[in-house]
C-alpha distance (Angstrom), angle and dihedral (degrees) to the residues before:
residue distance angle dihedral
X1 . . .
X2 3.81 . .
X3 3.80 96.7 .
X4 3.79 105.6 92.4
X5 3.79 123.7 172.5
X6 3.81 103.6 -130.3
X7 3.81 122.0 -171.0
X8 3.80 120.6 -163.3
X9 3.82 119.9 -150.0
X10 3.79 88.6 0.3
X11 3.77 135.8 173.1
X12 3.79 123.7 -143.6
X13 3.80 118.9 -158.9
X14 3.80 118.7 -161.2
X15 3.78 124.7 -166.4
X16 3.81 127.6 175.6
X17 3.79 91.5 -7.8
X18 3.80 95.1 -54.4
X19 3.77 137.0 96.1
X20 3.81 109.0 -95.2
X21 3.82 99.0 172.9
X22 3.80 139.8 7.1
X23 3.81 122.0 -176.7
X24 3.80 142.9 50.1
X25 3.78 116.9 -6.5
X26 3.79 90.4 -129.0
X27 3.82 89.3 61.8
X28 3.81 96.8 56.9
X29 3.79 112.5 119.7
X30 3.81 111.1 -109.6
X31 3.81 92.7 -127.0
X32 3.80 91.5 52.9
X33 3.79 91.4 44.4
X34 3.80 90.5 55.9
X35 3.82 91.1 57.9
X36 3.82 95.7 56.2
X37 3.80 108.9 109.9
X38 3.81 101.3 166.6
X39 3.79 131.9 45.5
X40 3.80 122.7 -161.2
X41 3.81 118.0 -169.6
X42 3.81 110.5 -153.1
X43 3.82 90.2 -171.7
X44 3.77 98.0 -131.2
X45 3.79 97.9 -41.8
X46 3.79 120.3 151.5
X47 3.81 117.0 -114.6
X48 3.80 119.6 -151.4
X49 3.80 130.1 169.9
X50 3.79 116.7 -82.4
X51 3.80 110.2 -92.5
X52 3.81 118.3 -102.9
X53 3.81 111.7 -146.0
X54 3.79 101.5 -164.0
X55 3.82 100.3 179.6
X56 3.81 122.5 46.8
X57 3.81 138.7 135.7
X58 3.82 96.8 -150.1
X59 3.84 104.1 154.3
X60 3.81 99.0 74.2
X61 3.80 135.8 121.5
X62 3.78 127.7 -144.5
X63 3.78 131.3 21.8
X64 3.79 134.2 -111.0
X65 3.78 101.9 -148.5
X66 3.82 91.4 132.2
X67 3.82 89.1 58.1
X68 3.79 88.6 50.6
X69 3.79 89.1 53.9
X70 3.81 90.4 48.9
X71 3.80 89.9 54.1
X72 3.80 89.1 51.9
X73 3.80 86.8 56.9
X74 3.80 93.5 53.2
X75 3.80 108.2 -88.6
X76 3.79 116.8 133.3
X77 3.80 126.6 -127.9
X78 3.83 88.4 -112.7
X79 3.82 92.5 53.1
X80 3.78 91.7 49.5
X81 3.80 91.7 48.8
X82 3.80 90.9 49.8
X83 3.82 89.5 56.2
X84 3.81 92.6 55.8
X85 3.78 98.3 -86.4
X86 3.78 129.3 108.4
X87 3.78 120.9 58.9
X88 3.83 90.9 -14.5
X89 3.80 90.3 63.8
X90 3.80 92.2 54.1
X91 3.81 91.0 44.3
X92 3.81 90.4 57.9
X93 3.82 92.6 48.3
X94 3.80 94.3 44.4
X95 3.79 93.4 47.7
X96 3.81 89.2 52.4
X97 3.81 93.7 50.0
X98 3.79 122.0 89.4
X99 3.78 121.7 -120.3
X100 3.82 88.3 -110.3
X101 3.81 90.2 53.5
X102 3.80 89.9 53.5
X103 3.81 91.2 48.7
X104 3.81 89.8 53.7
X105 3.81 90.9 48.2
X106 3.80 91.7 50.9
X107 3.80 92.3 49.0
X108 3.79 91.9 50.6
X109 3.79 91.5 51.5
X110 3.80 94.6 45.4
X111 3.79 90.8 51.7
X112 3.80 88.0 56.5
X113 3.80 90.6 46.1
X114 3.79 91.3 52.5
X115 3.81 90.9 51.5
X116 3.80 87.1 57.6
X117 3.79 93.5 48.1
X118 3.80 105.3 -96.0
X119 3.81 114.0 143.7
X120 3.83 100.4 168.9
X121 3.80 129.3 31.3
X122 3.76 135.5 177.1
X123 3.83 111.2 -134.0
X124 3.80 124.2 -160.6
X125 3.77 134.1 -157.7
X126 3.81 115.8 -148.9
X127 3.79 104.5 124.3
X128 3.80 96.1 84.6
X129 3.82 99.0 60.4
X130 3.80 90.8 -175.1
X131 3.77 133.8 77.4
X132 3.78 95.1 -100.8
X133 3.81 94.7 36.5
X134 3.79 94.3 54.1
X135 3.81 93.1 44.0
X136 3.82 89.9 50.1
X137 3.79 91.7 55.2
X138 3.80 93.7 47.2
X139 3.80 92.4 46.1
X140 3.81 88.1 51.9
X141 3.83 89.6 54.3
X142 3.81 89.5 49.7
X143 3.80 92.9 49.0
X144 3.81 93.6 45.1
X145 3.80 92.8 49.5
X146 3.80 93.3 73.9
X147 3.82 91.8 58.1
X148 3.80 102.2 28.9
X149 3.83 119.4 111.0
X150 3.82 85.6 -145.2
X151 3.80 121.6 65.6
X152 3.83 106.9 -118.9
X153 3.80 125.1 -147.6
X154 3.82 112.0 -165.8
X155 3.80 126.8 -136.0
X156 3.80 126.9 -173.9
X157 3.80 108.0 -135.2
X158 3.80 97.6 171.5
X159 3.82 86.1 141.0
X160 3.81 92.3 63.5
X161 3.79 94.2 113.6
X162 3.78 139.0 -33.9
X163 3.83 118.9 -81.0
X164 3.83 110.3 -88.8
X165 3.79 91.7 -124.1
X166 3.82 92.4 60.5
X167 3.76 104.9 23.9
X168 3.80 96.2 112.7
X169 3.79 96.3 47.1
X170 3.80 117.9 87.3
X171 3.80 89.7 -156.7
X172 3.81 92.2 51.1
X173 3.80 90.8 47.6
X174 3.80 91.9 53.0
X175 3.78 88.4 46.9
X176 3.79 92.2 53.2
X177 3.81 92.1 52.1
X178 3.81 86.9 53.5
X179 3.81 90.0 48.9
X180 3.80 91.9 51.9
X181 3.80 92.4 49.0
X182 3.78 99.4 37.1
X183 3.82 103.5 34.3
X184 3.80 116.8 10.8
X185 3.81 100.5 45.7
X186 3.84 94.5 44.7
X187 3.83 90.3 49.3
X188 3.81 91.2 48.5
X189 3.79 91.4 49.1
X190 3.80 92.8 46.5
X191 3.82 92.1 54.5
X192 3.83 91.7 39.1
X193 3.80 89.3 -127.7
X194 3.81 98.3 148.4
X195 3.78 141.5 33.7
X196 3.81 96.0 -164.3
X197 3.80 137.3 41.8
X198 3.81 119.0 -149.4
X199 3.81 135.8 -173.4
X200 3.81 134.0 -169.8
X201 3.81 104.6 -129.4
X202 3.79 105.4 -170.6
X203 3.78 143.3 126.2
X204 3.81 106.9 -77.4
X205 3.79 93.5 14.8
X206 3.84 124.2 59.6
X207 3.78 119.5 -12.2
X208 3.78 122.6 -133.2
X209 3.79 88.9 -105.0
X210 3.81 92.5 51.4
X211 3.80 91.5 45.4
X212 3.79 90.5 50.3
X213 3.81 91.1 50.6
X214 3.82 93.9 47.9
X215 3.80 94.7 47.9
X216 3.80 93.8 45.3
X217 3.80 89.5 50.4
X218 3.80 90.5 50.1
X219 3.79 92.1 47.5
X220 3.80 90.3 52.1
X221 3.82 86.9 57.9
X222 3.80 92.9 49.1
X223 3.83 98.1 -97.5
X224 3.81 114.9 136.6
X225 3.83 112.9 -128.6
X226 3.82 126.6 -118.0
X227 3.79 127.5 168.5
X228 3.80 141.8 -151.9
X229 3.80 97.1 -139.6
X230 3.82 139.7 -179.9
X231 3.79 94.2 -11.3
X232 3.81 103.1 137.0
X233 3.81 99.3 9.9
X234 3.78 139.2 8.0
X235 3.80 104.3 -98.4
X236 3.79 95.5 155.5
X237 3.78 88.6 -103.1
X238 3.79 95.4 141.7
X239 3.79 92.4 55.6
X240 3.81 90.0 46.5
X241 3.81 90.5 50.8
X242 3.78 90.9 51.0
X243 3.81 92.2 47.8
X244 3.81 90.8 52.0
X245 3.81 92.5 48.6
X246 3.79 92.4 -118.0
X247 3.78 116.6 -176.1
X248 3.80 88.2 -129.5
X249 3.78 144.6 0.2
X250 3.80 106.9 -147.6
X251 3.83 135.0 -152.1
X252 3.85 100.7 4.2
X253 3.79 97.1 178.6
X254 3.82 89.7 142.9
X255 3.81 99.4 36.6
X256 3.81 116.8 146.3
X257 3.79 128.1 -134.6
X258 3.80 89.1 -103.6
X259 3.81 89.4 52.3
X260 3.80 90.5 51.8
X261 3.81 90.2 50.5
X262 3.81 91.1 49.0
X263 3.81 92.9 52.5
X264 3.82 91.9 44.5
X265 3.81 89.6 55.7
X266 3.81 93.0 48.7
X267 3.82 141.1 61.8
X268 3.81 90.3 -119.1
X269 3.80 111.0 119.6
X270 3.79 118.4 -127.4
X271 3.80 97.3 -133.6
X272 3.81 108.3 -160.8
X273 3.81 125.2 -161.9
X274 3.81 109.1 -169.3
X275 3.80 93.6 167.5
X276 3.81 87.8 69.2
X277 3.80 92.6 58.1
X278 3.80 89.8 44.3
X279 3.82 94.3 49.2
X280 3.80 92.0 46.9
X281 3.82 89.1 50.2
X282 3.79 90.0 -123.1
X283 3.77 125.4 156.8
X284 3.80 89.1 -151.6
X285 3.81 114.9 94.9
X286 3.79 127.3 168.7
X287 3.84 111.2 -87.8
X288 3.79 95.8 -108.7
X289 3.80 95.1 165.6
X290 3.80 93.1 52.9
X291 3.80 91.7 46.8
X292 3.80 94.0 49.1
X293 3.79 94.5 42.9
X294 3.82 89.6 50.2
X295 3.80 89.7 54.4
X296 3.80 100.8 -104.8
X297 3.80 119.0 150.5
X298 3.82 104.9 -115.0
X299 3.81 126.4 -161.1
X300 3.81 132.1 176.5
X301 3.81 131.6 -138.0
X302 3.80 139.9 170.2
X303 3.84 99.3 -125.7
X304 3.82 84.0 -145.9
X305 3.82 105.4 -159.6
X306 3.80 136.1 134.4
X307 3.80 98.4 -110.1
X308 3.78 113.1 38.4
X309 3.82 107.8 15.5
X310 3.79 116.4 19.5
X311 3.79 99.2 -179.3
X312 3.80 137.7 104.6
X313 3.82 94.7 -169.3
X314 3.80 118.7 113.9
X315 3.86 91.4 -178.7
X316 3.81 87.4 59.7
X317 3.81 89.0 52.4
X318 3.81 90.3 50.4
X319 3.78 90.2 52.1
X320 3.80 91.6 51.8
X321 3.81 91.1 45.9
X322 3.79 91.4 56.8
X323 3.80 100.8 36.2
X324 3.82 98.1 38.9
X325 3.83 105.6 23.8
X326 3.83 96.5 35.4
X327 3.80 96.3 -124.3
X328 3.79 116.4 152.6
X329 3.80 118.5 -113.5
X330 3.80 89.2 -110.1
X331 3.80 91.8 52.0
X332 3.77 92.3 48.3
X333 3.82 92.0 49.9
X334 3.80 91.7 50.3
X335 3.81 90.2 46.3
X336 3.81 91.4 50.3
X337 3.80 93.8 50.0
X338 3.82 125.9 16.2
X339 3.81 97.7 22.9
X340 3.79 91.5 48.0
X341 3.79 88.1 52.0
X342 3.81 88.9 51.3
X343 3.80 91.2 53.9
X344 3.82 88.6 54.0
X345 3.83 92.8 46.8
X346 3.82 92.1 -117.0
X347 3.83 101.5 103.0
X348 3.81 91.0 115.6
X349 3.80 88.6 58.7
X350 3.80 106.0 38.0
X351 3.81 144.8 -7.4
X352 3.81 98.7 90.9
X353 3.79 138.7 48.1
X354 3.81 98.3 -108.3
X355 3.79 132.9 140.4
X356 3.79 110.2 -91.0
X357 3.79 96.9 23.1
X358 3.79 125.2 109.9
X359 3.79 111.5 -81.8
X360 3.81 97.5 -110.6
X361 3.80 111.3 149.7
X362 3.76 145.3 142.8
X363 3.79 128.5 -138.9
X364 3.79 116.1 -144.0
X365 3.79 126.5 -159.0
X366 3.79 88.8 -132.7
X367 3.81 138.6 96.1
X368 3.83 92.7 -120.5
X369 3.81 144.1 -3.4
X370 3.84 93.3 -93.2
X371 3.79 88.5 76.8
X372 3.82 89.5 69.8
X373 3.79 86.5 78.9
X374 3.81 102.6 16.9
X375 3.83 94.7 57.0
X376 3.79 98.8 51.7
X377 3.79 133.1 179.6
X378 3.80 95.4 34.2
X379 3.79 134.9 83.3
X380 3.80 109.8 -113.6
X381 3.82 93.6 180.0
X382 3.79 110.9 112.0
X383 3.82 99.7 168.6
X384 3.79 136.5 9.8
X385 3.80 122.3 -156.1
X386 3.78 124.3 -163.6
X387 3.78 120.2 -175.7
X388 3.79 92.8 -13.3
X389 3.82 95.8 -52.0
X390 3.81 128.6 100.7
X391 3.80 112.1 -117.5
């Protein structure tokens, strides 16, 4: 993760939306040189791969800024949730919104993401918590994708929480797990609305057994598993994610040593979301150094959502990863690009500036990539390119 290929005074040639050459101008093949019909001088800017935000909750309605203010005054997330706030608040607002409203919300957020250099983002449902509510969110992602400046990769997170109207009933909770497995996931698969299936395995939410059942059911329908794991407590979620071959285990603030070892021995990405800890004013961050030193594949994401991480900025996440989780700048850049692409199964297509890959890149008003972290609190992104076109 620290071994970056850095080219000084370089030229990048793009053809048919893909990188055709990277290196010194004098090394360009004559045949390729003869095909170049447009020259763009970036005037000494630094080019880095487009950021891959591999964990977001983009299709939501409503905000929770009043809850944020309550936390500033000392209330805990659990106290706010018990009073009707938290995920339940966003579920009510998202259920009330039309599909067109959700499309507009997604497009507004992806425009902000693109201004901060994101070219691909995963987008989860999880605020419908009903058959129609979850399908509405995923259809909104599908409809927004054709107009979004950011490439969107959909995930069904129907197992995000239990519906507010039945959350305190054990019978209703069991019934909702059956609904997810027997109705929501088959409908999602039939309409081809998602690539991934996710579940929030956590104390008070879905048990390891329920998470296992949901992800196995999704996998049987062709949906690749992901997992919210070990965020608020150590439930052994990371080890479960590794055993199921999940594409990623996300959050991991409470991961155990055995969970770290399980991820290090697997191809499951440890997807870390430091903006969530920061926004919740927590001193507990995922143990990035231990994960990396153990050999785990670490990626970074914003967790963009209205309650616990209201940001679309991957550079902000990189800054937190280095300053709070002690990652190097090189590690954070790899985690925000190529490793995020790996967790979304698209690393052969994007995530690095390499010949043959899609031309997704970001231009920085900076002399080198170190300024992404060194020059904090400002947006250094001057242009974002996706598939060879400026967005």
